[in-house]
C-alpha positions as CSV (number, residue, x, y, z in Angstrom):
1,M,-31.5,42.9,-5.1
2,P,-30.8,39.1,-5.2
3,S,-28.9,38.0,-8.3
4,R,-30.7,36.0,-11.1
5,P,-29.3,32.6,-10.0
6,I,-30.4,33.1,-6.4
7,L,-33.9,34.0,-7.6
8,I,-34.0,30.8,-9.7
9,L,-32.9,28.7,-6.8
10,L,-35.4,30.3,-4.4
11,A,-38.2,29.3,-6.7
12,L,-37.0,25.7,-6.7
13,L,-36.5,25.3,-2.9
14,P,-39.5,22.9,-2.4
15,V,-38.0,20.5,-5.0
16,T,-35.8,17.7,-3.7
17,A,-33.7,15.1,-5.5
18,P,-35.1,11.6,-5.6
19,G,-33.7,8.8,-3.4
20,Q,-34.2,7.5,0.1
21,V,-32.6,9.1,3.1
22,Q,-29.4,7.2,3.6
23,S,-29.6,4.9,6.5
24,V,-27.6,1.8,7.7
25,L,-30.8,0.6,9.5
26,H,-32.7,0.0,6.3
27,P,-30.5,-2.4,4.3
28,K,-31.3,-3.2,0.7
29,G,-28.2,-5.3,0.0
30,E,-26.3,-8.3,1.4
31,D,-23.4,-6.3,2.9
32,A,-25.6,-3.7,4.4
33,A,-27.8,-6.4,5.9
34,L,-24.8,-7.9,7.6
35,I,-23.7,-4.5,8.9
36,A,-27.2,-3.8,10.2
37,E,-27.4,-7.2,11.9
38,I,-24.1,-6.7,13.7
39,S,-25.2,-3.2,14.6
40,W,-28.5,-4.4,16.2
41,I,-26.6,-7.0,18.2
42,L,-24.2,-4.4,19.5
43,F,-27.0,-1.9,20.2
44,I,-29.2,-4.5,22.1
45,G,-26.3,-6.2,23.9
46,G,-24.8,-2.9,24.9
47,G,-28.1,-1.6,26.1
48,L,-28.7,-4.8,28.3
49,I,-25.2,-4.5,29.7
50,F,-25.7,-0.8,30.5
51,F,-29.0,-1.6,32.2
52,V,-27.3,-4.3,34.4
53,V,-24.4,-1.9,35.3
54,I,-26.9,0.9,36.3
55,L,-28.9,-1.6,38.3
56,L,-25.7,-2.8,40.2
57,A,-24.7,0.9,40.7
58,G,-28.1,1.6,42.2
59,I,-27.9,-1.3,44.6
60,A,-24.4,-0.3,45.7
61,L,-25.6,3.3,46.3
62,F,-29.0,2.9,47.8
63,A,-29.6,-0.7,49.1
64,P,-29.2,-1.4,52.8
65,Q,-25.8,-2.5,53.9
66,P,-26.7,-6.3,54.4
67,R,-28.2,-6.4,50.9
68,R,-25.2,-5.0,49.1
69,E,-22.4,-6.8,50.8
70,W,-22.3,-9.5,48.0
71,L,-21.1,-6.8,45.5
72,S,-17.7,-6.9,47.2
73,H,-17.2,-10.7,46.8
74,R,-14.0,-11.6,44.9
75,S,-15.9,-14.0,42.6
76,L,-18.2,-11.2,41.4
77,I,-15.3,-8.8,40.7
78,I,-13.4,-11.5,38.8
79,G,-16.4,-12.8,36.9
80,G,-18.0,-9.5,36.1
81,G,-14.9,-7.4,35.6
82,I,-12.6,-9.9,33.8
83,A,-14.3,-13.1,32.7
84,F,-17.5,-11.6,31.3
85,P,-15.8,-8.9,29.1
86,V,-13.3,-11.4,27.8
87,V,-16.0,-13.9,26.9
88,V,-18.3,-11.3,25.4
89,L,-15.7,-9.5,23.4
90,S,-14.2,-12.8,22.1
91,A,-17.6,-14.0,21.0
92,L,-18.2,-10.7,19.2
93,L,-14.8,-10.9,17.5
94,V,-15.5,-14.5,16.2
95,Y,-19.0,-13.5,15.1
96,T,-17.9,-10.4,13.1
97,F,-15.0,-12.2,11.5
98,S,-17.3,-15.1,10.5
99,S,-19.7,-12.6,9.0
100,D,-16.9,-11.0,7.0
101,T,-15.9,-14.5,5.7
102,V,-19.5,-15.2,4.6
103,A,-19.5,-11.8,2.7
104,G,-16.3,-12.7,1.0
105,K,-17.5,-16.0,-0.5
106,R,-19.1,-14.7,-3.7
107,E,-19.3,-15.4,-7.4
108,P,-17.5,-13.1,-9.9
109,A,-19.2,-9.7,-10.2
110,A,-21.6,-9.3,-13.1
111,I,-20.4,-5.8,-13.9
112,R,-17.3,-3.6,-13.2
113,I,-17.5,0.1,-12.4
114,E,-14.6,2.5,-11.8
115,V,-15.4,5.4,-9.5
116,T,-12.9,8.2,-9.2
117,G,-13.2,10.9,-6.5
118,E,-12.8,14.4,-7.9
119,L,-13.2,17.8,-6.2
120,W,-16.1,17.6,-5.5
121,W,-17.9,15.0,-7.6
122,W,-17.7,11.4,-8.7
123,R,-16.5,10.3,-12.1
124,V,-18.2,7.0,-13.0
125,R,-16.9,4.6,-15.7
126,Y,-18.4,1.3,-16.7
127,L,-15.8,-1.2,-17.8
128,D,-15.8,-4.4,-19.9
129,A,-14.1,-7.7,-18.9
130,A,-10.8,-6.4,-20.3
131,G,-10.9,-3.1,-18.5
132,K,-11.9,-1.0,-21.5
133,V,-14.2,1.9,-20.8
134,L,-17.7,1.3,-22.2
135,L,-19.1,4.7,-21.1
136,E,-18.5,7.5,-18.7
137,S,-21.1,9.2,-16.4
138,A,-21.0,11.2,-13.2
139,N,-22.5,11.2,-9.7
140,E,-24.9,8.3,-10.5
141,I,-24.5,4.5,-10.6
142,H,-27.0,2.2,-12.1
143,L,-27.1,-1.5,-11.0
144,P,-29.2,-4.5,-12.0
145,V,-31.2,-5.8,-9.1
146,G,-29.8,-9.1,-7.6
147,K,-26.5,-8.9,-9.5
148,S,-23.2,-7.9,-7.9
149,A,-21.0,-5.0,-9.1
150,E,-17.3,-4.7,-8.4
151,V,-16.5,-1.0,-7.8
152,L,-12.9,0.1,-8.3
153,L,-12.3,3.1,-6.1
154,K,-9.7,5.7,-7.1
155,S,-8.9,9.3,-6.3
156,T,-6.8,11.9,-8.2
157,E,-5.9,14.4,-5.5
158,V,-7.2,13.8,-1.9
159,I,-8.7,11.0,0.2
160,H,-12.4,10.6,-0.2
161,S,-14.6,7.8,1.2
162,F,-17.4,6.1,-0.8
163,W,-20.4,5.2,1.3
164,V,-23.9,4.1,0.2
165,P,-25.2,2.9,3.7
166,N,-28.3,1.2,2.3
167,L,-26.1,-1.1,0.2
168,A,-22.7,-1.5,1.8
169,G,-20.1,-0.2,4.2
170,K,-17.7,2.7,3.5
171,L,-14.3,2.4,1.8
172,D,-11.7,5.1,1.2
173,L,-10.5,6.3,-2.2
174,I,-6.8,7.0,-1.8
175,P,-4.5,8.6,-4.4
176,G,-2.2,6.1,-6.0
177,R,-4.2,3.1,-4.8
178,V,-7.2,1.1,-6.1
179,N,-9.6,-0.2,-3.5
180,R,-12.4,-2.6,-4.4
181,L,-15.9,-2.7,-3.0
182,R,-18.9,-5.0,-3.9
183,L,-22.3,-3.4,-4.4
184,Q,-25.5,-5.4,-4.7
185,A,-29.1,-4.2,-4.4
186,D,-31.8,-6.8,-3.5
187,A,-34.7,-4.5,-4.5
188,P,-35.3,-1.7,-7.0
189,G,-34.9,1.8,-5.7
190,S,-32.8,5.0,-5.5
191,F,-30.2,5.0,-2.7
192,R,-28.3,8.1,-1.7
193,G,-24.5,7.9,-1.0
194,Q,-22.1,10.4,0.4
195,C,-18.4,11.1,0.6
196,A,-17.7,10.2,4.3
197,E,-14.1,11.6,4.5
198,Y,-13.6,15.4,4.8
199,C,-12.0,16.4,1.5
200,G,-12.2,20.1,1.4
201,A,-14.6,23.1,1.3
202,Q,-17.5,21.4,-0.5
203,H,-17.2,17.9,1.1
204,A,-20.8,18.2,2.4
205,K,-22.0,18.7,-1.2
206,M,-20.4,15.6,-2.6
207,A,-23.2,13.1,-2.8
208,L,-24.3,10.5,-5.4
209,Y,-27.2,8.2,-6.2
210,V,-27.2,4.5,-6.8
211,I,-30.2,3.5,-9.0
212,A,-31.2,-0.2,-8.8
213,E,-33.3,-1.5,-11.6
214,E,-34.6,-4.8,-12.8
215,P,-32.1,-6.4,-15.2
216,P,-34.1,-5.6,-18.5
217,A,-34.4,-1.9,-17.4
218,F,-30.7,-1.8,-16.6
219,E,-29.7,-3.3,-20.0
220,A,-31.9,-0.7,-21.7
221,W,-30.3,2.1,-19.7
222,L,-26.8,0.8,-20.5
223,A,-27.6,0.6,-24.2
224,A,-29.0,4.1,-24.2
225,Q,-26.0,5.5,-22.3
226,M,-23.6,4.1,-24.8
227,R,-25.2,6.0,-27.7
228,P,-24.0,9.4,-28.7
229,A,-25.8,12.6,-27.5
230,A,-29.2,13.3,-28.9
231,T,-29.5,15.7,-31.8
232,P,-31.2,19.1,-31.0
233,R,-34.9,18.9,-32.0
234,D,-35.9,22.6,-32.2
235,D,-34.4,26.0,-32.6
236,L,-34.0,26.6,-28.9
237,Q,-31.9,23.5,-28.5
238,H,-29.9,24.3,-31.6
239,L,-29.1,27.7,-30.1
240,G,-28.1,26.0,-26.8
241,Q,-25.8,23.6,-28.6
242,R,-24.1,26.4,-30.6
243,L,-23.6,28.4,-27.4
244,F,-22.2,25.4,-25.6
245,L,-19.6,24.8,-28.3
246,D,-18.8,28.5,-29.1
247,N,-18.1,29.3,-25.4
248,R,-15.6,26.5,-25.1
249,C,-17.6,24.4,-22.7
250,G,-16.1,21.4,-24.5
251,Q,-12.7,22.2,-23.1
252,C,-13.8,20.8,-19.8
253,H,-16.8,18.6,-20.7
254,T,-17.4,15.8,-23.2
255,V,-20.6,15.4,-25.2
256,R,-20.1,12.3,-27.4
257,G,-21.2,13.0,-31.0
258,T,-20.0,16.6,-30.9
259,A,-16.7,18.4,-30.9
260,A,-16.8,18.7,-27.1
261,A,-14.2,16.3,-25.7
262,G,-13.0,17.8,-22.5
263,K,-11.9,15.5,-19.6
264,L,-11.6,17.9,-16.6
265,G,-15.3,18.0,-15.8
266,P,-18.2,15.5,-15.9
267,D,-19.2,13.9,-19.1
268,L,-22.4,15.5,-20.2
269,T,-23.4,13.2,-23.0
270,H,-26.6,12.1,-21.1
271,V,-26.7,14.7,-18.4
272,G,-30.4,15.2,-18.8
273,S,-31.2,11.7,-17.7
274,R,-29.5,12.1,-14.3
275,A,-31.4,12.6,-11.0
276,S,-29.3,15.5,-9.8
277,L,-26.7,18.2,-10.7
278,A,-23.4,19.1,-9.0
279,A,-23.0,15.8,-7.1
280,G,-26.5,15.7,-5.5
281,T,-26.6,19.5,-4.8
282,L,-29.6,20.3,-7.0
283,P,-32.4,18.3,-8.6
284,N,-32.0,18.1,-12.3
285,N,-34.4,20.2,-14.4
286,P,-34.0,23.1,-16.9
287,G,-34.4,25.7,-14.1
288,T,-31.6,24.3,-12.0
289,I,-29.4,23.8,-15.0
290,A,-29.8,27.5,-15.8
291,G,-29.1,28.4,-12.1
292,W,-26.0,26.2,-12.0
293,I,-24.6,27.7,-15.2
294,T,-24.9,31.3,-14.0
295,G,-24.4,30.8,-10.2
296,S,-22.2,27.7,-9.7
297,Q,-19.7,29.7,-7.5
298,Q,-22.6,30.9,-5.3
299,I,-24.1,27.4,-5.0
300,K,-20.8,25.5,-4.6
301,P,-18.0,28.0,-3.9
302,G,-14.5,26.8,-4.8
303,S,-15.7,24.2,-7.4
304,R,-13.9,24.1,-10.7
305,M,-17.1,25.1,-12.6
306,P,-17.0,28.9,-13.1
307,S,-20.1,31.0,-13.1
308,F,-21.1,32.2,-16.6
309,N,-23.0,35.5,-16.4
310,Q,-22.7,36.7,-20.0
311,F,-25.8,35.0,-21.4
312,S,-29.1,36.7,-22.0
313,G,-32.3,35.2,-20.6
314,H,-33.1,33.7,-24.0
315,E,-29.6,32.3,-24.4
316,L,-29.7,30.8,-20.9
317,R,-33.0,29.1,-21.8
318,G,-31.4,27.7,-24.9
319,L,-28.4,26.3,-23.0
320,A,-30.7,24.7,-20.4
321,A,-33.0,23.3,-23.0
322,Y,-30.1,21.7,-24.9
323,L,-28.5,20.1,-21.8
324,A,-31.9,18.9,-20.5
325,S,-32.5,17.2,-23.8
326,L,-29.4,15.1,-23.5
327,Q,-31.2,12.0,-22.2
């Protein structure tokens, strides 16, 4: 018989996490638009050159001898084989460098965000101007529309690569080094990102979402995220909070406003407000929270979150209700 977590997940298969399918061809930010523009020029130019080469090859193979003699002229060989590639590649080099220069001429970023690649999830910290941590979250970045964010990319153990193709290019997270990336969204939306560098067994399940909101909505979100965790509102949530603390979940996770102050795993102070669980692996709702608690090693084998099978059905509902209430 299938285990309880598997049954829970089977019931939730039709549900998908929000966010657009990631695509470099649908840019929603300045950097992504530059990348898409360069890509289209290369696609179209490469296609035209390929067509001309195939046409010349067809003439050389199938045209009558008198009509293909011109293909052997020295001027065509030098012009098409040397001069044309040099001119085209030089022009593309100048064009791409000039595009990069335009992208680099920017005003100071409106916000600073530190993103650390973990195994296999993203630790997200919002910083003030002095570098002090304002709040910590996980696997989700919120941005104000039309304002630039400086993202400081770090890694604790292995190389990851941060890539949100609708908004910007990819950049590696390297242990012992801080790389910097600019993110800016020109329109509201939810944009999926992905680790683009193989980092171990669960590399494919290391996604994130960037949520772009109008500035007033972003400010409201930021203020709400800086507050401590919500107080349980009913008996089921009180039961869940007690079980969370009694079973030492706080050794790995932080819930601000409680005794839970662990730093190994994601901060759960406002976990109920996030779009997904386990770095984009599951949509976020009480059912998937329960499934993740009891079946994390079946869903994401090798992750540092152990499976907890000791809870009764009622206790599991309490835990899920409590965590889902942390908005």
